[in-house]
VMD Tcl script that draws the C-alpha trace (Angstrom):
set ca {
  {-1.68 39.07 23.70}
  {1.20 41.28 24.77}
  {1.03 45.09 25.10}
  {3.87 47.56 25.41}
  {4.19 49.56 28.67}
  {3.07 52.68 26.80}
  {-0.21 51.06 25.80}
  {-0.76 49.54 29.26}
  {-0.54 53.01 30.81}
  {-3.16 54.49 28.48}
  {-6.69 55.10 29.69}
  {-9.62 53.62 27.79}
  {-11.43 55.86 25.33}
  {-14.83 54.55 24.28}
  {-15.23 53.71 20.62}
  {-18.20 55.43 19.03}
  {-19.03 54.30 15.50}
  {-19.14 50.59 14.74}
  {-18.46 50.57 11.03}
  {-18.73 46.99 9.81}
  {-17.75 45.64 6.40}
  {-19.37 47.19 3.35}
  {-21.94 44.92 1.70}
  {-20.81 43.09 -1.42}
  {-23.00 41.39 -4.04}
  {-22.88 37.61 -3.71}
  {-25.16 35.16 -5.47}
  {-28.08 37.56 -5.66}
  {-27.70 38.96 -2.14}
  {-25.88 41.86 -0.51}
  {-23.57 40.31 2.10}
  {-21.47 41.86 4.83}
  {-18.64 39.35 4.76}
  {-16.79 39.18 8.08}
  {-15.62 35.57 7.96}
  {-14.24 33.29 5.28}
  {-17.45 31.23 5.54}
  {-19.37 34.28 4.32}
  {-17.69 34.11 0.91}
  {-19.57 32.62 -2.04}
  {-19.15 32.95 -5.76}
  {-18.12 31.52 -9.10}
  {-15.63 33.45 -11.19}
  {-12.33 33.43 -13.06}
  {-8.81 34.73 -12.67}
  {-6.04 35.04 -15.25}
  {-2.35 34.85 -14.36}
  {1.04 34.78 -16.05}
  {4.51 33.59 -15.08}
  {7.53 35.81 -14.43}
  {9.07 35.42 -17.93}
  {5.53 35.73 -19.37}
  {6.08 32.50 -21.24}
  {2.65 31.13 -20.41}
  {-0.72 32.01 -18.93}
  {-3.42 30.38 -16.83}
  {-7.17 30.88 -16.60}
  {-8.43 29.62 -13.25}
  {-12.16 29.20 -12.53}
  {-13.36 28.46 -9.00}
  {-16.79 27.83 -7.51}
  {-16.78 28.80 -3.83}
  {-19.57 27.85 -1.43}
  {-19.44 29.06 2.20}
  {-15.77 29.85 1.82}
  {-14.80 26.40 0.49}
  {-13.73 25.66 -3.10}
  {-16.09 22.98 -4.41}
  {-15.12 23.14 -8.09}
  {-11.96 24.12 -9.97}
  {-11.15 24.46 -13.66}
  {-7.53 25.13 -14.64}
  {-6.74 26.04 -18.25}
  {-3.16 26.77 -19.31}
  {-1.43 27.84 -22.49}
  {2.14 28.30 -23.65}
  {4.13 26.20 -21.19}
  {4.28 22.42 -20.82}
  {5.52 22.65 -17.22}
  {2.50 24.76 -16.37}
  {0.22 22.05 -17.72}
  {1.63 19.52 -15.25}
  {1.39 22.06 -12.44}
  {-2.27 22.46 -13.38}
  {-2.79 18.73 -12.84}
  {-1.51 19.16 -9.29}
  {-3.61 22.28 -8.69}
  {-6.73 20.44 -9.84}
  {-6.18 17.88 -7.10}
  {-5.27 20.15 -4.20}
  {-7.56 23.18 -4.65}
  {-10.95 21.59 -4.06}
  {-11.90 21.25 -0.39}
  {-9.69 24.16 0.67}
  {-11.05 27.46 1.91}
  {-10.45 30.38 -0.41}
  {-7.88 31.67 2.11}
  {-6.04 28.35 2.26}
  {-5.91 28.24 -1.53}
  {-4.50 31.75 -1.71}
  {-1.66 30.63 0.54}
  {-1.04 27.29 -1.21}
  {2.01 26.86 -3.40}
  {0.52 25.95 -6.75}
  {4.08 25.50 -8.15}
  {3.55 27.52 -11.33}
  {3.79 31.31 -11.13}
  {0.95 31.74 -13.60}
  {-1.44 29.60 -11.53}
  {-0.42 31.40 -8.33}
  {-1.06 34.79 -9.97}
  {-4.43 33.59 -11.30}
  {-5.31 32.48 -7.76}
  {-4.44 35.95 -6.42}
  {-6.48 37.76 -9.07}
  {-9.45 35.47 -8.58}
  {-9.31 35.89 -4.79}
  {-9.55 39.66 -5.17}
  {-12.61 39.38 -7.39}
  {-14.46 37.04 -5.05}
  {-13.79 38.82 -1.75}
  {-14.67 42.21 -3.25}
  {-17.94 40.97 -4.75}
  {-16.84 41.08 -8.39}
  {-17.61 37.46 -9.18}
  {-19.42 36.25 -12.29}
  {-22.25 34.97 -10.08}
  {-22.57 38.16 -7.99}
  {-26.12 38.79 -9.17}
  {-27.18 35.18 -9.84}
  {-29.73 34.18 -7.22}
  {-28.43 31.13 -5.38}
  {-25.19 31.25 -7.33}
  {-24.12 28.77 -9.99}
  {-24.36 25.00 -9.44}
  {-21.32 22.78 -9.12}
  {-20.48 21.85 -12.70}
  {-20.76 25.40 -14.02}
  {-17.04 25.31 -14.79}
  {-17.59 22.68 -17.46}
  {-19.99 25.02 -19.24}
  {-17.03 27.30 -19.94}
  {-15.56 24.60 -22.15}
  {-16.55 23.92 -25.72}
  {-18.20 20.79 -27.06}
  {-16.18 17.72 -26.17}
  {-14.94 19.49 -23.03}
  {-12.05 21.22 -24.78}
  {-10.83 24.69 -23.91}
  {-11.65 27.34 -26.48}
  {-8.30 28.46 -27.85}
  {-7.08 30.69 -30.62}
  {-3.74 30.11 -32.30}
  {-2.84 32.46 -35.13}
  {0.63 32.85 -36.64}
  {1.84 35.45 -39.11}
  {4.96 36.92 -40.70}
  {5.45 40.07 -42.73}
  {7.03 37.96 -45.47}
  {4.39 35.23 -45.80}
  {1.24 36.61 -44.16}
  {-1.17 35.03 -41.70}
  {-1.88 31.40 -40.82}
  {-5.00 30.47 -38.83}
  {-4.10 27.33 -36.85}
  {-6.89 26.98 -34.30}
  {-9.97 29.12 -33.75}
  {-13.20 28.95 -31.74}
  {-14.72 26.36 -34.11}
  {-11.70 24.07 -33.83}
  {-8.51 22.92 -35.53}
  {-8.07 24.68 -38.87}
  {-7.34 22.25 -41.71}
  {-7.50 24.59 -44.72}
  {-7.42 28.31 -45.39}
  {-9.50 29.64 -48.28}
  {-7.92 32.48 -50.29}
  {-9.52 34.74 -52.88}
  {-7.98 35.89 -56.17}
  {-5.93 38.48 -54.28}
  {-4.54 35.87 -51.90}
  {-6.51 37.15 -48.93}
  {-8.18 34.84 -46.39}
  {-11.95 34.66 -46.93}
  {-12.74 31.53 -44.90}
  {-11.42 28.30 -43.50}
  {-12.22 24.63 -43.01}
  {-11.95 23.16 -39.54}
  {-12.34 20.03 -37.46}
  {-13.73 20.23 -33.95}
  {-11.48 17.69 -32.23}
  {-13.63 17.47 -29.11}
  {-16.70 16.51 -31.13}
  {-14.65 14.12 -33.23}
  {-13.43 12.22 -30.17}
  {-16.99 12.06 -28.81}
  {-18.22 10.53 -32.09}
  {-15.42 7.94 -31.96}
  {-16.25 7.13 -28.32}
  {-19.85 6.48 -29.41}
  {-18.71 3.96 -32.02}
  {-18.16 5.94 -35.22}
  {-15.10 5.15 -37.30}
  {-12.33 7.72 -37.28}
  {-13.10 8.71 -40.88}
  {-16.83 9.10 -40.24}
  {-16.14 11.05 -37.04}
  {-13.78 13.37 -38.92}
  {-16.44 14.15 -41.53}
  {-19.17 14.73 -38.93}
  {-16.96 17.03 -36.83}
  {-15.75 19.10 -39.79}
  {-17.17 22.29 -41.24}
  {-16.32 25.58 -42.90}
  {-16.55 29.23 -41.96}
  {-16.86 32.40 -44.00}
  {-16.80 32.28 -47.80}
  {-14.64 29.17 -47.92}
  {-16.72 27.71 -50.77}
  {-15.81 30.72 -52.92}
  {-12.07 30.35 -52.37}
  {-9.86 30.38 -55.47}
  {-7.05 28.68 -53.58}
  {-7.02 26.39 -50.56}
  {-3.86 25.96 -48.49}
  {-2.80 23.88 -45.51}
  {-1.83 26.57 -42.97}
  {0.81 24.35 -41.39}
  {2.60 23.06 -44.46}
  {2.17 25.58 -47.25}
}
mol new
graphics top color blue
foreach p $ca { graphics top sphere $p radius 0.5 }
foreach p [lrange $ca 0 end-1] q [lrange $ca 1 end] { graphics top cylinder $p $q radius 0.2 }
display resetview
């Protein structure tokens, strides 16, 4: 380590207080994190790209400073989806510091990594007060049945009104309208459940019926419309 002549000529003044890091909540404990290996937690970060064309939700499970589980969910940009495939391969096994300084290609994923890093190192993780933290696999619990991301896609115009396309229950197949033309319910198909039924041997038609349902006062609808084609 090199010192300037001015510093070399200074006398030593004893340091009094030894103020270490402030304790942060981590997995049910209060930890004074001084090293990357002191960092533990499971939480999420959300990021967006420069033109704000798409967004990413990144979930990481960190144990002793190392990422042991990663879930990358993207929306709005096909290029981001392929970048997510790369991020899913390279993030696990890295320390949280290495990951922060990795080029994850997509701006949105990089921003999500930055936001998530801040939460974890400042003790703002989802598992901050969970004794022992969350097990590896907790990321999958964030997904819906059939391991599909929970998404909402709603479209509307002032001329033609609203169209529900995908909601928490699944892919919307029909909108139910009352006598005034207002939405009072919808029919949906949960595509994740449908694919699971098919994988277990059900026919596509049977799987479609089993994975379908309605919400709201759909049965009372005066008119039913296909939100994509009517």
